[in-house]
C-alpha positions in Angstrom: -3.9 -17.5 -6.9 -1.6 -19.1 -8.9 1.9 -19.2 -7.2 3.7 -18.2 -10.6 1.0 -15.3 -11.3 1.6 -14.1 -7.8 5.3 -14.0 -8.4 4.9 -12.1 -11.6 2.6 -9.8 -10.0 4.9 -9.1 -7.0 7.6 -8.3 -9.7 5.6 -6.0 -11.8 4.5 -4.1 -8.9 8.0 -3.6 -7.8 9.2 -2.5 -11.1 7.0 0.8 -11.1 8.5 2.5 -8.2 12.1 1.3 -9.2 11.7 2.6 -12.9 10.1 5.5 -11.0 13.5 6.3 -9.1 15.7 5.2 -11.7 14.3 6.9 -14.7 11.2 9.2 -14.1 13.2 11.1 -11.3 10.6 10.0 -8.7 11.8 10.7 -5.0 11.8 8.3 -2.2 8.7 10.4 -0.9 7.1 10.1 -4.6 7.5 6.4 -4.0 5.8 6.3 -0.6 2.8 8.2 -1.8 2.7 5.9 -5.0 2.3 3.3 -2.0 -0.2 5.2 0.2 -2.4 5.6 -2.8 -2.3 1.9 -3.2 -2.6 1.1 0.2 -5.7 3.2 0.4 -7.5 1.2 -2.4 -6.9 -1.6 -1.0 -8.4 -0.6 2.2 -11.6 0.6 0.6 -11.9 -2.6 -1.8 -11.5 -4.7 1.8 -15.1 -3.3 2.6 -16.4 -4.7 -0.9 -14.7 -8.1 -0.1 -16.5 -7.8 3.6 -19.7 -7.2 2.0 -19.3 -10.0 -0.6 -18.4 -12.5 2.2 -21.6 -11.3 4.2 -23.8 -11.7 1.1 -22.6 -15.5 0.3 -22.9 -16.1 4.3 -26.1 -14.4 4.2 -25.2 -13.2 7.7 -23.9 -10.0 9.1 -20.6 -9.8 10.6 -20.5 -7.8 14.0 -16.8 -7.5 13.7 -16.8 -5.3 10.6 -17.3 -2.1 12.1 -14.4 -2.9 14.9 -12.1 -4.0 12.0 -12.9 -1.2 9.7 -12.4 1.3 12.7 -9.1 -0.4 13.8 -7.5 -0.7 9.9 -8.8 2.8 9.6 -6.9 4.4 12.6 -4.1 2.0 12.2 -3.6 3.4 8.5 -3.6 7.1 9.7 -0.8 5.8 12.5 1.0 4.3 9.5 0.8 7.4 7.7 2.1 9.4 10.8 4.9 6.9 11.4 6.2 6.9 8.0 6.2 10.6 7.5 8.1 11.0 10.6 10.5 8.3 9.4 11.0 10.4 6.2 11.5 13.7 8.2 14.4 11.8 10.2 15.9 11.2 7.0 15.2 14.4 5.4 14.4 17.2 8.0 14.3 20.0 5.5 11.5 18.0 3.5 8.2 20.1 2.6 5.7 17.3 2.6 3.3 19.5 1.0 5.2 20.8 -1.7 6.5 17.2 -2.3 2.8 16.0 -2.5 2.1 18.6 -5.0 4.6 18.1 -7.2 3.8 14.4 -6.9 0.6 15.2 -8.2 1.1 17.5 -10.8 4.1 15.5 -12.2 3.6 15.4 -16.2 4.2 12.4 -17.9 3.5 12.7 -21.6 2.0 16.2 -20.9 -0.5 14.9 -18.8 -0.4 15.6 -14.6 -0.1 11.9 -13.1 -2.6 13.0 -10.3 -5.6 13.0 -12.8 -4.7 9.8 -14.0 -2.7 7.7 -11.6 -5.2 8.0 -8.6 -7.9 6.9 -10.6 -6.1 4.2 -12.4 -4.9 2.5 -8.9 -8.7 2.7 -7.6 -9.7 1.1 -11.0 -7.0 -1.5 -10.8 -7.9 -2.3 -7.3 -11.8 -2.9 -8.3 -10.8 -4.9 -11.2 -8.1 -7.4 -9.3 -11.1 -7.6 -6.5 -13.6 -8.7 -9.6 -11.0 -11.0 -11.4 -9.6 -12.6 -8.3 -12.0 -12.5 -5.6 -15.4 -12.7 -7.1 -14.7 -14.5 -10.5 -12.3 -17.0 -8.5 -15.2 -17.2 -5.9 -12.5 -16.5 -2.9 -15.2 -15.0 -1.0 -16.3 -18.7 -0.3 -13.2 -19.5 1.4 -12.2 -16.5 3.6 -13.8 -14.9 6.6 -14.4 -11.3 7.5 -11.8 -11.7 10.7 -8.9 -13.1 8.5 -9.5 -10.9 5.7 -9.0 -8.0 8.2 -6.6 -9.3 10.3 -3.9 -9.3 7.3 -4.8 -5.5 7.2 -4.1 -5.0 10.6 -0.8 -6.7 10.2 0.1 -5.0 7.3 -0.3 -1.7 9.3 1.7 -3.0 12.2 4.5 -4.2 9.8 4.8 -0.6 8.3 4.7 1.0 11.7 7.7 -1.2 13.1 9.6 -0.7 9.6 9.2 3.1 10.2 10.4 2.7 13.6 13.2 0.9 12.5 14.0 3.5 9.7 13.7 6.3 12.6 16.0 4.4 15.2 18.7 3.5 12.4 18.4 7.6 11.3 19.9 8.5 15.0 23.2 6.6 13.9 23.4 6.8 10.1 21.5 8.0 7.2 21.6 5.8 4.2 21.7 6.9 0.6 18.1 7.7 -1.1 18.4 4.5 -3.0 18.8 2.3 -0.1 15.7 3.3 1.4 13.9 2.7 -2.0 15.3 -0.9 -2.4 14.6 -1.6 1.2 10.9 -0.3 0.8 10.4 -2.0 -2.4 12.0 -5.4 -1.0 9.9 -5.1 2.4 6.4 -4.6 0.4 7.5 -7.7 -2.2 8.6 -9.9 0.7 5.3 -8.9 2.3 3.0 -9.4 -0.6 4.5 -12.9 -1.3 4.1 -14.1 2.5 0.6 -12.4 3.4 -2.7 -14.3 3.0 -5.1 -11.7 1.6 
């Protein structure tokens, strides 16, 4: 991918949660749910990428099942660790109520859950088609490298969550500081990770 386009994409991806927090009254948990949906869509698209790599190489990859299962497990562990971190920051949070509020949040009179979730998946598939298929990245990438980047991302999230839990034992930062920290962490990881 063109480095200028990559920087532009990272800035655009960072703007959505920042605008949500500062102008649309999104909470920290709203932003995390947005990232979870995007992460899940990326995990699904990784299976499409693996299939395309296999088609190109005309052979099956025995590691696909192992990588897919381990990534799925790490996705669940990441969700649990991030929820644990949020609970340490906001002990009275009602996750179910917050998730429902996220789904039912109305922008222009439409509940965002019905628009945002399908839109995230459509955008992930379009990005797969435009970048991975059209630019023929499947010719240069191997399955192990693809999935290793996912495993590293999940391990980084688990580590970041542990840092937040540890820090929360001594000090609770203002919500904006966590939002800036998460957006910065995701942006830096996006710039340095090789997908």
